[in-house]
C-alpha positions as CSV (number, residue, x, y, z in Angstrom):
1,M,-218.6,-69.0,-97.6
2,S,-217.6,-72.4,-98.9
3,V,-215.5,-72.9,-101.9
4,K,-218.3,-75.2,-103.3
5,Q,-221.0,-72.4,-103.2
6,G,-218.5,-69.8,-104.6
7,L,-217.7,-72.0,-107.6
8,M,-221.2,-72.9,-108.2
9,A,-222.3,-69.2,-108.3
10,L,-219.6,-68.6,-110.9
11,L,-220.8,-71.4,-113.0
12,A,-224.2,-69.9,-112.9
13,E,-223.0,-67.3,-115.4
14,G,-221.8,-69.9,-117.8
15,P,-219.3,-72.9,-118.4
16,M,-215.7,-72.4,-117.0
17,Y,-212.6,-74.5,-116.5
18,G,-210.7,-74.7,-113.3
19,A,-208.1,-72.1,-113.8
20,Q,-210.7,-69.6,-115.1
21,L,-212.9,-70.3,-112.0
22,R,-209.9,-69.7,-109.7
23,A,-209.0,-66.4,-111.5
24,E,-212.7,-65.2,-111.4
25,F,-213.0,-66.1,-107.8
26,E,-209.9,-64.3,-106.7
27,Q,-210.6,-61.2,-108.9
28,R,-214.0,-60.7,-107.6
29,T,-212.9,-61.1,-103.9
30,G,-209.9,-59.0,-104.4
31,G,-207.6,-62.1,-103.5
32,T,-208.8,-62.1,-100.0
33,W,-209.5,-65.9,-100.1
34,P,-206.8,-67.2,-102.4
35,L,-207.4,-70.6,-104.1
36,N,-205.1,-73.2,-105.7
37,V,-206.1,-74.9,-108.8
38,G,-205.9,-78.3,-107.1
39,Q,-208.5,-77.1,-104.6
40,V,-210.7,-75.9,-107.4
41,Y,-210.5,-79.2,-109.3
42,T,-211.1,-81.3,-106.1
43,T,-214.3,-79.3,-105.4
44,L,-215.3,-79.7,-109.0
45,A,-214.9,-83.4,-108.8
46,R,-217.1,-83.5,-105.7
47,L,-219.8,-81.5,-107.3
48,E,-219.7,-83.7,-110.5
49,R,-220.1,-86.9,-108.1
50,D,-223.0,-85.2,-106.5
51,G,-224.6,-84.4,-109.7
52,L,-224.4,-80.6,-109.4
53,V,-222.0,-80.0,-112.3
54,E,-221.0,-81.7,-115.4
55,A,-218.3,-81.5,-118.0
56,T,-219.4,-79.7,-121.1
57,G,-217.4,-82.2,-123.4
58,E,-213.9,-83.4,-124.0
59,A,-210.7,-81.6,-123.1
60,D,-209.5,-78.8,-125.3
61,A,-206.1,-78.7,-127.0
62,E,-204.6,-77.6,-123.8
63,G,-206.2,-80.2,-121.8
64,R,-208.7,-78.1,-120.2
65,I,-212.2,-79.2,-119.3
66,S,-215.1,-76.7,-118.8
67,Y,-217.9,-77.4,-116.3
68,R,-221.5,-76.3,-116.2
69,L,-224.2,-76.6,-113.7
70,T,-226.8,-79.2,-114.0
71,D,-230.4,-78.7,-113.4
72,A,-229.9,-79.6,-109.8
73,G,-226.9,-77.3,-109.5
74,V,-229.0,-74.4,-110.7
75,T,-231.5,-75.2,-108.1
76,E,-228.9,-75.4,-105.4
77,V,-227.4,-71.9,-106.3
78,G,-230.9,-70.4,-106.2
79,T,-231.4,-72.0,-102.8
80,W,-228.0,-70.5,-101.6
81,W,-228.9,-67.0,-102.7
82,S,-232.2,-67.2,-100.8
83,T,-231.0,-68.8,-97.6
84,P,-229.4,-66.8,-94.8
85,V,-225.8,-67.7,-93.7
86,D,-225.9,-70.0,-90.7
87,R,-224.6,-68.3,-87.6
88,D,-225.5,-71.1,-85.2
89,S,-222.0,-72.7,-85.1
90,T,-219.5,-70.5,-83.5
91,P,-216.3,-70.1,-85.4
92,R,-213.0,-70.7,-83.7
93,D,-211.4,-67.3,-83.4
94,E,-207.7,-67.6,-82.6
95,L,-207.4,-64.3,-80.9
96,T,-210.4,-65.0,-78.6
97,I,-209.0,-68.4,-77.6
98,K,-205.5,-66.8,-77.1
99,L,-206.7,-64.2,-74.6
100,A,-209.1,-66.6,-72.9
101,L,-206.3,-68.9,-72.2
102,A,-203.8,-66.1,-71.3
103,V,-205.9,-65.0,-68.3
104,T,-205.9,-68.6,-67.0
105,V,-202.1,-69.4,-67.6
106,P,-199.8,-68.0,-64.9
107,G,-196.9,-65.9,-66.0
108,V,-198.6,-64.5,-69.0
109,D,-198.8,-60.6,-69.3
110,V,-202.3,-60.3,-70.7
111,Q,-202.1,-56.7,-70.9
112,A,-199.0,-56.9,-73.2
113,V,-200.7,-59.6,-75.4
114,A,-204.0,-57.3,-75.8
115,Q,-201.9,-54.2,-76.6
116,T,-199.6,-56.0,-79.0
117,Q,-202.6,-57.3,-80.9
118,R,-204.3,-53.9,-80.8
119,T,-201.3,-52.2,-82.5
120,A,-201.2,-54.9,-85.2
121,T,-205.0,-54.6,-85.8
122,L,-204.7,-50.9,-86.2
123,K,-202.0,-51.2,-88.6
124,H,-204.1,-53.8,-90.5
125,L,-207.1,-51.3,-90.4
126,H,-204.9,-48.6,-91.9
127,D,-203.8,-50.8,-94.7
128,L,-207.3,-51.8,-95.4
129,T,-208.5,-48.1,-95.4
130,R,-205.7,-47.3,-97.8
131,L,-206.8,-50.0,-100.2
132,K,-210.4,-48.8,-100.1
133,Q,-209.3,-45.3,-100.9
134,D,-207.3,-46.5,-103.8
135,V,-210.2,-48.5,-105.2
136,M,-212.5,-45.5,-104.8
137,R,-210.0,-43.2,-106.4
138,R,-209.8,-45.5,-109.4
139,Q,-213.5,-45.4,-109.7
140,R,-213.4,-41.7,-109.7
141,D,-210.6,-41.3,-112.2
142,V,-211.5,-44.0,-114.8
143,D,-214.1,-43.5,-117.5
144,P,-217.1,-45.5,-116.4
145,G,-217.4,-46.9,-119.9
146,A,-213.8,-48.0,-120.2
147,H,-214.2,-51.4,-118.7
148,G,-217.9,-51.7,-119.0
149,E,-220.4,-53.0,-116.6
150,E,-218.3,-55.9,-115.6
151,G,-215.4,-53.8,-114.4
152,V,-217.6,-51.7,-112.4
153,N,-219.2,-54.6,-110.8
154,H,-215.9,-56.1,-109.9
155,D,-214.6,-52.9,-108.2
156,L,-218.0,-52.8,-106.1
157,A,-217.5,-56.5,-105.3
158,W,-213.9,-55.7,-104.0
159,L,-215.2,-52.6,-101.9
160,L,-217.9,-54.8,-100.2
161,V,-215.1,-57.2,-99.3
162,L,-212.8,-54.4,-98.1
163,E,-215.6,-52.7,-96.1
164,N,-216.5,-56.1,-94.4
165,L,-212.7,-56.4,-93.3
166,I,-212.5,-52.8,-92.2
167,F,-215.7,-53.3,-90.0
168,T,-214.4,-56.4,-88.6
169,A,-211.1,-54.9,-87.7
170,E,-212.9,-51.8,-86.2
171,A,-214.9,-54.3,-84.1
172,E,-211.9,-56.0,-83.0
173,V,-210.1,-52.8,-81.8
174,R,-213.3,-51.9,-79.8
175,W,-213.3,-55.4,-78.2
176,L,-209.6,-55.1,-77.5
177,D,-210.4,-51.7,-75.8
178,H,-213.0,-53.5,-73.7
179,V,-210.5,-56.3,-72.8
180,E,-208.1,-53.8,-71.6
181,T,-210.7,-52.1,-69.4
182,R,-211.8,-55.4,-68.1
183,L,-208.4,-56.3,-67.2
184,H,-207.8,-53.1,-65.3
185,R,-211.0,-53.7,-63.3
186,E,-210.0,-57.1,-62.4
187,S,-206.7,-55.8,-61.2
188,L,-208.4,-53.8,-58.7
189,R,-210.3,-56.6,-57.3
190,P,-209.2,-57.9,-53.9
191,F,-208.8,-61.5,-55.0
192,R,-207.4,-61.2,-58.6
193,R,-205.3,-64.0,-60.0
194,S,-201.6,-63.6,-59.3
195,G,-198.9,-63.9,-62.0
196,G,-200.4,-63.7,-65.5
197,A,-201.8,-60.2,-65.9
198,G,-198.8,-58.7,-64.3
199,S,-198.8,-56.6,-61.1
200,G,-201.9,-54.6,-60.2
201,E,-199.8,-51.4,-60.4
202,A,-198.6,-52.3,-64.0
203,A,-202.1,-53.1,-65.1
204,A,-203.5,-49.7,-63.6
205,T,-200.6,-47.9,-65.4
206,A,-201.4,-49.5,-68.7
207,A,-205.1,-48.8,-68.3
208,Q,-204.3,-45.1,-67.6
209,D,-202.3,-44.9,-70.7
210,T,-205.1,-46.4,-72.9
211,T,-207.2,-43.2,-73.4
212,S,-204.3,-41.1,-74.6
213,R,-202.9,-43.9,-76.8
214,R,-206.2,-44.3,-78.5
215,E,-206.5,-40.7,-79.3
216,Q,-203.1,-40.5,-80.8
217,Q,-203.7,-43.6,-82.9
218,T,-207.1,-42.4,-84.0
219,E,-205.6,-39.0,-85.0
220,A,-202.8,-40.9,-86.9
221,R,-205.3,-42.9,-88.9
222,R,-207.0,-39.6,-90.0
């Protein structure tokens, strides 16, 4: 999601100034995509230039200027809500590029690269799962009326973000499992590349250890 669309979605609720927009954005996304105030005001300046937002008046005593959506901005936000996210352009994923290059560069132990990443991703997945449990525990323990509907909605927003990150991490682990299996198969081919992936014996041994390691790590997450 672009910062532009996120800020406009917030302004659809009513006028806000830059620091307020930043705080609302980070609170509702759990701080997953942190913004700085400079970035917020740069985006607001572009939106104002494009006729999508406008200042509500003069700066207040603290020098803050509130912004609101114009009619064109309201239409733009409505269009964003009703339009699917474009998936035609493939994002550059550093891990994918790293492994794609690793299998072509002599001397790189691709098995080690994949296993190191898998360990880090599993740790990240564990941390995300713990955060999700904390949010759900807070939802159970707190009186639903204590923070009103707004507080409930913010918890739900944070849960949706966390669950997306969890699903993404789980998919990455499954893909890395596939990578290790693929590397093992390639190590058994009669004309496998030399160097980068390590010796065939080392690759085969690593692949044989994969099943038991996965079981141990899965059990540890539970």
